ZAPA-703219 format. One record per residue: residue number from 1; residue in three letters; x, y, z of N, C-alpha, C in turn. Coordinates in Angstrom, 3 decimals, always signed. Example, Ala and Ser with C-alpha at 12.3 -4.5 7.8 and 13.67 -1.06 7.14 Angstrom:
BEGIN
1|ALA|+13.190|-5.690|+7.800|+12.300|-4.500|+7.800|+13.200|-3.300|+7.800
2|SER|+12.850|-2.250|+7.080|+13.670|-1.060|+7.140|+12.900|+0.030|+7.870
This chain:
BEGIN
1|MET|+0.984|-1.106|-0.134|-0.034|-0.129|-0.068|+0.836|+1.439|+0.136
2|PRO|+0.521|+2.185|-1.177|+1.378|+3.498|-1.215|+1.324|+4.155|+0.335
3|THR|+2.244|+4.918|+0.767|+2.246|+5.945|+2.214|+2.706|+7.341|+1.784
4|MET|+2.293|+8.401|+2.269|+2.675|+9.583|+2.218|+2.989|+9.997|+3.470
5|LYS|+3.394|+11.115|+3.805|+3.690|+11.958|+4.766|+2.900|+12.896|+5.256
6|ALA|+2.518|+12.643|+6.516|+1.600|+13.674|+7.184|+1.638|+14.063|+8.722
7|ALA|+1.543|+15.521|+8.840|+1.628|+16.194|+10.348|+0.267|+15.647|+10.890
8|ILE|+0.658|+14.825|+12.028|-0.621|+14.395|+12.776|-0.548|+14.748|+13.962
9|VAL|-1.891|+15.110|+14.514|-2.193|+15.320|+16.052|-2.545|+13.833|+16.962
10|LYS|-1.306|+13.796|+17.513|-1.730|+12.279|+18.214|-1.987|+12.801|+19.572
11|GLN|-1.849|+14.013|+20.421|-2.211|+14.312|+21.677|-2.284|+15.786|+21.457
12|PHE|-3.559|+16.381|+22.475|-3.743|+17.959|+22.189|-2.811|+18.499|+22.983
13|GLY|-2.470|+19.546|+22.690|-1.329|+20.551|+23.101|+0.017|+19.780|+23.345
14|LYS|+0.454|+19.078|+22.132|+1.675|+18.282|+22.031|+2.171|+18.612|+20.499
15|PRO|+3.429|+18.983|+20.099|+3.651|+18.937|+18.704|+2.994|+17.894|+17.569
16|LEU|+3.000|+18.135|+16.378|+2.372|+17.490|+15.394|+3.399|+16.582|+15.262
17|VAL|+3.449|+15.256|+14.669|+4.487|+14.114|+14.864|+4.155|+13.670|+13.236
18|ILE|+5.370|+14.099|+12.594|+5.367|+13.861|+11.032|+5.670|+11.906|+10.782
19|GLU|+4.698|+11.558|+10.043|+4.780|+10.188|+9.906|+4.503|+9.799|+8.442
20|ASP|+4.782|+8.377|+8.652|+4.418|+8.021|+7.041|+2.911|+7.138|+7.374
21|VAL|+1.803|+7.447|+6.600|+0.620|+6.856|+6.603|+0.248|+6.349|+5.231
22|PRO|-0.414|+5.463|+5.194|-1.652|+5.003|+3.803|-2.126|+6.334|+3.360
23|VAL|-1.981|+6.190|+2.086|-2.500|+7.343|+1.165|-3.862|+7.035|+1.214
24|PRO|-4.787|+7.889|+1.275|-6.338|+7.447|+1.495|-6.901|+7.253|+0.165
25|GLN|-7.929|+6.579|-0.086|-8.603|+6.046|-1.230|-9.704|+6.780|-1.341
26|PRO|-10.173|+7.366|-2.634|-11.409|+8.112|-2.569|-12.434|+7.038|-2.665
27|GLY|-13.618|+7.550|-1.888|-14.803|+6.847|-2.001|-15.779|+7.389|-2.953
28|PRO|-17.100|+6.739|-2.923|-17.781|+7.654|-4.016|-18.075|+9.158|-3.960
29|GLY|-18.149|+9.852|-4.888|-18.419|+11.357|-5.117|-16.968|+11.876|-4.123
30|GLU|-15.929|+11.011|-4.067|-14.792|+11.725|-3.312|-13.746|+11.948|-4.599
31|ILE|-12.731|+12.987|-4.008|-11.306|+13.041|-5.229|-10.265|+12.666|-4.324
32|LEU|-9.222|+12.322|-4.130|-7.993|+12.466|-3.842|-7.082|+13.437|-4.354
33|VAL|-6.749|+14.613|-3.555|-5.690|+15.636|-3.799|-4.486|+15.480|-3.693
34|LYS|-3.499|+15.834|-4.423|-2.163|+15.788|-4.443|-2.006|+17.263|-3.623
35|VAL|-1.313|+17.473|-2.606|-1.711|+18.959|-1.980|-0.309|+19.632|-2.455
36|LYS|-0.450|+20.487|-2.921|+0.714|+21.734|-3.291|+0.799|+22.699|-2.354
37|ALA|+0.056|+22.744|-1.448|+0.148|+23.837|-0.648|-0.995|+23.986|+0.285
38|CYS|-0.737|+24.516|+1.645|-1.597|+24.465|+2.815|-1.388|+25.382|+3.787
39|GLY|-2.425|+26.467|+3.815|-2.093|+27.571|+4.977|-2.531|+26.960|+6.083
40|VAL|-1.919|+27.800|+7.090|-2.368|+27.520|+8.530|-3.201|+28.392|+9.383
41|CYS|-4.484|+28.000|+9.749|-5.668|+29.135|+9.950|-5.038|+28.837|+11.862
42|HIS|-5.960|+29.386|+12.654|-5.870|+29.878|+13.644|-6.528|+28.617|+14.335
43|THR|-7.854|+28.273|+13.254|-8.425|+27.004|+13.866|-7.465|+25.779|+13.821
44|ASP|-6.787|+25.559|+13.177|-5.969|+24.434|+13.160|-5.302|+24.318|+14.712
45|LEU|-4.885|+25.610|+15.104|-4.117|+25.757|+16.250|-4.959|+25.457|+17.659
46|HIS|-6.310|+25.651|+17.282|-7.124|+25.213|+18.284|-7.436|+23.895|+18.237
47|ALA|-7.605|+23.334|+17.079|-7.692|+21.812|+16.867|-6.510|+20.989|+17.550
48|ALA|-5.479|+21.420|+17.089|-4.252|+20.891|+17.536|-4.226|+20.925|+19.684
49|SER|-4.404|+22.193|+19.965|-4.749|+22.387|+21.068|-5.888|+21.369|+22.094
50|GLY|-7.129|+21.402|+21.455|-8.076|+20.667|+21.773|-8.498|+21.757|+22.780
51|ASP|-8.701|+22.987|+22.786|-9.254|+24.158|+23.625|-10.668|+24.490|+23.028
52|TRP|-11.296|+23.925|+22.224|-12.800|+24.232|+21.876|-13.724|+23.296|+22.373
53|PRO|-15.033|+23.689|+22.869|-15.823|+22.786|+23.898|-15.990|+21.363|+22.627
54|VAL|-16.463|+21.547|+21.558|-16.282|+20.473|+20.590|-14.808|+20.393|+20.248
55|LYS|-14.321|+19.254|+20.211|-13.108|+18.774|+20.053|-12.852|+17.790|+18.817
56|PRO|-11.677|+17.351|+17.813|-11.631|+16.729|+17.031|-11.008|+15.322|+17.718
57|VAL|-10.944|+14.295|+17.286|-10.717|+13.189|+17.864|-9.205|+13.016|+17.304
58|PRO|-8.260|+12.836|+18.387|-6.867|+12.528|+17.867|-6.640|+10.726|+17.628
59|PRO|-6.256|+10.360|+17.047|-5.605|+11.319|+15.991|-6.133|+11.570|+14.397
60|PHE|-5.676|+12.782|+14.153|-6.131|+13.166|+13.251|-5.035|+14.199|+12.322
61|ILE|-5.231|+14.555|+11.130|-4.449|+15.150|+10.465|-5.230|+16.741|+10.180
62|PRO|-4.677|+17.726|+10.691|-5.481|+19.084|+10.355|-4.938|+19.846|+9.126
63|GLY|-5.434|+20.840|+8.861|-5.403|+21.812|+7.569|-6.479|+21.651|+6.606
64|HIS|-7.062|+22.968|+6.933|-8.448|+23.319|+5.669|-8.189|+24.271|+4.703
65|GLU|-6.886|+24.416|+4.579|-6.819|+25.115|+3.539|-5.609|+24.838|+2.007
66|ALA|-6.230|+23.846|+2.082|-5.285|+22.874|+0.927|-5.305|+23.176|-0.428
67|ALA|-4.343|+23.434|-1.011|-4.638|+23.490|-2.640|-3.520|+22.612|-3.610
68|GLY|-4.291|+21.840|-4.732|-3.479|+21.277|-5.162|-4.008|+20.552|-6.376
69|THR|-3.585|+19.168|-6.932|-4.301|+18.707|-8.251|-5.092|+17.757|-7.945
70|VAL|-5.540|+17.086|-8.394|-6.679|+15.867|-8.600|-5.784|+14.562|-8.752
71|ALA|-5.583|+13.848|-7.809|-4.747|+12.869|-8.505|-5.393|+11.502|-8.713
72|ALA|-6.682|+11.004|-7.999|-7.754|+10.146|-8.535|-8.884|+10.669|-8.093
73|LEU|-10.048|+9.961|-8.806|-11.319|+9.966|-8.902|-12.180|+8.922|-8.067
74|GLY|-12.855|+9.184|-7.256|-13.989|+8.297|-6.732|-15.240|+7.986|-7.547
75|SER|-15.736|+6.836|-7.645|-16.753|+6.460|-8.541|-17.767|+7.361|-8.324
76|GLY|-18.839|+7.799|-9.735|-19.869|+9.102|-9.650|-18.918|+10.331|-9.878
77|VAL|-18.270|+10.828|-9.889|-17.660|+12.167|-9.912|-17.262|+12.770|-11.388
78|LYS|-18.154|+13.505|-11.740|-18.042|+13.977|-13.078|-17.757|+15.387|-12.984
79|ASN|-17.788|+16.060|-12.231|-17.494|+17.904|-12.356|-15.877|+17.867|-12.525
80|LEU|-15.160|+17.082|-12.154|-13.569|+17.424|-12.250|-13.038|+16.043|-12.934
81|LYS|-11.491|+16.159|-13.059|-10.816|+15.096|-13.853|-9.631|+15.266|-13.036
82|VAL|-8.917|+14.099|-13.204|-7.477|+14.016|-12.674|-6.605|+15.112|-13.468
83|GLY|-5.672|+15.776|-12.757|-5.031|+16.776|-13.004|-5.764|+18.331|-12.950
84|ASP|-6.726|+18.274|-12.579|-7.670|+19.524|-12.258|-7.111|+20.289|-11.005
85|ALA|-6.792|+21.924|-10.937|-6.254|+22.025|-9.744|-7.737|+22.525|-9.027
86|VAL|-7.661|+22.266|-7.727|-8.838|+22.518|-6.824|-8.193|+23.229|-5.776
87|GLY|-9.152|+23.461|-4.703|-8.965|+23.919|-3.535|-9.935|+22.921|-2.482
88|VAL|-9.283|+23.214|-1.401|-10.165|+22.179|-0.305|-10.055|+22.877|+1.073
89|ALA|-11.554|+23.302|+1.377|-11.584|+24.393|+2.159|-12.183|+23.783|+3.468
90|TRP|-12.978|+24.061|+4.518|-13.089|+24.064|+5.838|-14.624|+23.203|+5.715
91|LEU|-15.043|+23.314|+4.870|-16.271|+22.538|+5.079|-16.383|+21.269|+3.754
92|HIS|-16.104|+20.160|+4.505|-16.005|+19.177|+3.695|-17.064|+18.795|+3.060
93|ASP|-18.199|+18.678|+3.674|-19.649|+18.471|+3.183|-20.507|+18.900|+3.916
94|ALA|-21.834|+18.590|+3.531|-22.846|+18.967|+4.522|-23.878|+17.870|+3.862
95|CYS|-25.257|+18.105|+4.787|-26.562|+16.713|+4.266|-26.801|+17.254|+2.998
96|MET|-27.245|+18.603|+2.386|-27.635|+19.235|+1.752|-29.240|+19.235|+1.403
97|SER|-29.884|+18.822|+2.617|-31.191|+18.446|+2.632|-31.816|+19.475|+4.138
98|CYS|-31.191|+19.928|+4.688|-31.770|+20.395|+5.725|-32.351|+21.842|+5.566
99|GLU|-32.948|+22.750|+6.206|-33.501|+24.073|+6.260|-32.043|+24.935|+5.844
100|TYR|-31.068|+24.750|+6.389|-30.205|+25.524|+6.133|-29.070|+25.303|+4.443
101|CYS|-28.728|+23.873|+4.358|-28.479|+23.716|+3.000|-29.324|+24.137|+1.567
102|GLU|-30.461|+23.926|+2.254|-31.527|+24.117|+1.059|-31.445|+25.762|+0.779
103|THR|-31.233|+26.507|+1.772|-31.144|+28.234|+1.877|-30.042|+28.428|+1.385
104|GLY|-28.748|+27.836|+1.089|-27.484|+28.161|+0.526|-26.659|+28.260|+1.820
105|TRP|-27.047|+28.044|+3.215|-26.044|+28.145|+4.467|-25.722|+26.722|+4.795
106|GLU|-25.063|+26.116|+3.850|-24.129|+24.989|+4.354|-23.301|+24.843|+5.628
107|THR|-22.900|+26.112|+5.648|-21.978|+26.049|+6.856|-22.663|+26.215|+8.141
108|LEU|-24.192|+26.072|+8.337|-24.416|+25.741|+9.491|-25.245|+24.697|+9.644
109|CYS|-25.450|+23.864|+8.541|-25.680|+22.488|+8.270|-25.104|+21.590|+9.767
110|GLU|-26.034|+21.082|+10.728|-25.844|+20.353|+11.695|-25.471|+18.909|+11.318
111|HIS|-25.337|+18.582|+9.959|-24.665|+17.335|+9.868|-23.267|+17.497|+9.040
112|GLN|-22.681|+18.811|+8.917|-21.678|+18.877|+8.477|-20.565|+18.070|+8.562
113|HIS|-19.532|+17.807|+7.713|-18.218|+17.440|+8.270|-16.900|+18.651|+7.793
114|ASN|-16.074|+18.778|+8.671|-15.004|+19.665|+8.430|-13.734|+19.197|+8.346
115|THR|-13.154|+19.775|+7.327|-11.660|+19.386|+6.796|-10.728|+19.585|+7.879
116|GLY|-9.711|+18.774|+8.239|-8.982|+18.951|+9.375|-9.245|+19.168|+10.613
117|TYR|-10.483|+18.385|+10.879|-11.052|+18.526|+12.027|-12.097|+17.300|+12.408
118|SER|-13.022|+16.980|+11.331|-13.528|+15.550|+11.628|-13.353|+14.874|+10.216
119|VAL|-12.733|+15.164|+9.506|-11.967|+14.308|+8.560|-10.852|+14.647|+8.131
120|ASN|-9.754|+13.743|+8.115|-8.432|+14.609|+7.772|-8.234|+15.326|+7.004
121|GLY|-7.148|+16.413|+7.008|-7.079|+17.636|+6.163|-5.788|+17.772|+5.414
122|GLY|-5.195|+18.588|+5.246|-3.989|+19.223|+4.282|-2.576|+19.239|+4.768
123|PHE|-2.538|+19.070|+5.932|-1.150|+18.587|+6.267|-0.733|+17.318|+5.975
124|ALA|-0.656|+17.140|+4.708|-0.120|+15.681|+4.599|-0.136|+16.080|+2.687
125|GLU|+0.642|+15.008|+2.131|+0.975|+15.068|+0.569|-0.263|+14.923|-0.112
126|TYR|-1.389|+14.197|+0.406|-2.464|+13.884|-0.104|-3.715|+13.957|+0.759
127|VAL|-5.088|+14.537|+0.403|-6.492|+14.859|+1.154|-7.320|+13.855|+0.309
128|ILE|-8.258|+13.626|+1.165|-9.925|+13.171|+0.302|-10.303|+14.632|+0.432
129|ALA|-10.895|+14.915|-0.791|-12.317|+16.038|-0.725|-13.681|+15.499|-0.903
130|SER|-14.481|+15.927|-0.838|-15.805|+15.868|-1.589|-15.679|+16.493|-2.592
131|ALA|-16.099|+16.131|-3.914|-16.056|+16.419|-5.108|-16.740|+17.612|-5.373
132|ALA|-17.996|+17.771|-4.508|-18.974|+18.631|-4.498|-19.086|+19.609|-4.118
133|PHE|-17.745|+19.453|-3.221|-17.307|+21.185|-2.349|-15.830|+21.388|-2.527
134|ALA|-15.121|+20.779|-3.398|-14.067|+21.277|-3.686|-13.747|+22.423|-4.931
135|ALA|-13.332|+22.984|-4.793|-13.265|+24.379|-5.620|-12.350|+24.216|-6.978
136|LYS|-12.693|+24.022|-7.951|-12.142|+24.170|-9.074|-11.549|+25.607|-9.493
137|LEU|-10.043|+25.388|-9.660|-9.233|+26.590|-9.507|-8.661|+26.477|-11.184
138|PRO|-7.978|+27.773|-11.682|-7.813|+27.784|-12.524|-6.319|+26.833|-12.854
139|ALA|-5.944|+26.625|-14.134|-4.843|+25.668|-14.169|-3.691|+26.435|-13.810
140|THR|-3.427|+27.694|-13.839|-2.324|+28.494|-14.022|-2.502|+28.820|-12.374
141|VAL|-3.127|+28.546|-11.260|-3.239|+29.192|-10.108|-1.866|+29.110|-9.397
142|ASP|-1.310|+30.020|-8.634|-0.268|+30.007|-7.713|-0.712|+29.347|-6.364
143|PHE|-0.599|+28.048|-6.113|-1.044|+27.214|-4.980|-0.736|+27.746|-3.439
144|ALA|+0.525|+28.275|-3.631|+0.650|+28.979|-2.089|-0.047|+30.439|-1.549
145|ALA|-0.467|+31.146|-2.941|-1.263|+32.368|-2.642|-2.583|+31.902|-2.652
146|ILE|-2.929|+30.994|-3.012|-4.842|+30.714|-3.262|-5.200|+29.930|-1.780
147|ALA|-4.145|+29.182|-0.910|-4.641|+28.479|-0.182|-5.144|+29.184|+1.182
148|PRO|-4.615|+30.277|+1.819|-5.307|+30.496|+2.667|-6.685|+31.508|+2.317
149|ILE|-6.627|+31.932|+1.182|-7.960|+32.196|+0.553|-9.044|+31.176|+0.840
150|LEU|-8.735|+30.270|+0.861|-9.887|+29.001|+1.258|-10.685|+28.996|+2.156
151|CYS|-9.957|+29.814|+3.438|-10.434|+30.223|+4.489|-10.999|+31.664|+4.755
152|ALA|-9.933|+32.192|+5.034|-10.133|+33.818|+5.145|-11.226|+34.445|+3.762
153|GLY|-10.585|+34.151|+3.008|-11.302|+34.888|+1.836|-12.700|+34.043|+1.691
154|VAL|-13.090|+33.301|+1.982|-14.543|+32.790|+2.027|-15.170|+33.203|+3.156
155|THR|-14.488|+33.169|+4.079|-15.376|+33.648|+5.442|-15.534|+35.149|+5.236
156|THR|-15.094|+35.567|+4.500|-15.319|+37.302|+4.305|-16.340|+37.179|+3.382
157|TYR|-16.071|+36.337|+2.179|-17.320|+36.305|+0.949|-18.749|+36.162|+1.590
158|LYS|-18.803|+34.608|+2.422|-20.089|+34.700|+3.131|-20.268|+35.725|+4.066
159|GLY|-19.568|+36.569|+4.640|-20.325|+37.307|+5.606|-20.666|+38.640|+4.609
160|LEU|-20.468|+38.952|+3.544|-20.685|+39.926|+2.491|-21.936|+39.195|+1.738
161|LYS|-21.941|+38.167|+1.150|-23.125|+37.646|+0.666|-24.349|+38.217|+0.970
């Protein structure tokens, strides 16, 4: 089984540990992203410290400002292809059927999953993303420049929306 390097929170409040872990495989509706850049958000620091009331469950891989290229497709993915540039943000997925999702407020969905918090994130060589929630980026994108915008920029946009 192929492996990748990942920065893992093994214990709250301790330094992240770099380990070789299996490369995840995309399931139905998911994509495997080769991470080219991943920003560090203050939320990642809270996750690693475990100082928020709702905590992630160690061990986990933080990072929700990831940008890279599609390396593999899960079954049923039609909106992306291998090689596409994509962004992977905080909102991994949502139910898409509650009152919030149906009115464009997926960020309030009580059934959402969050990248780097409830699902492994981008502090790794590869990350799994929901194809429906991955942002397709221009082929010529500067991955390091776009990565932080996947959180701070989206937060600002949603506030203005």
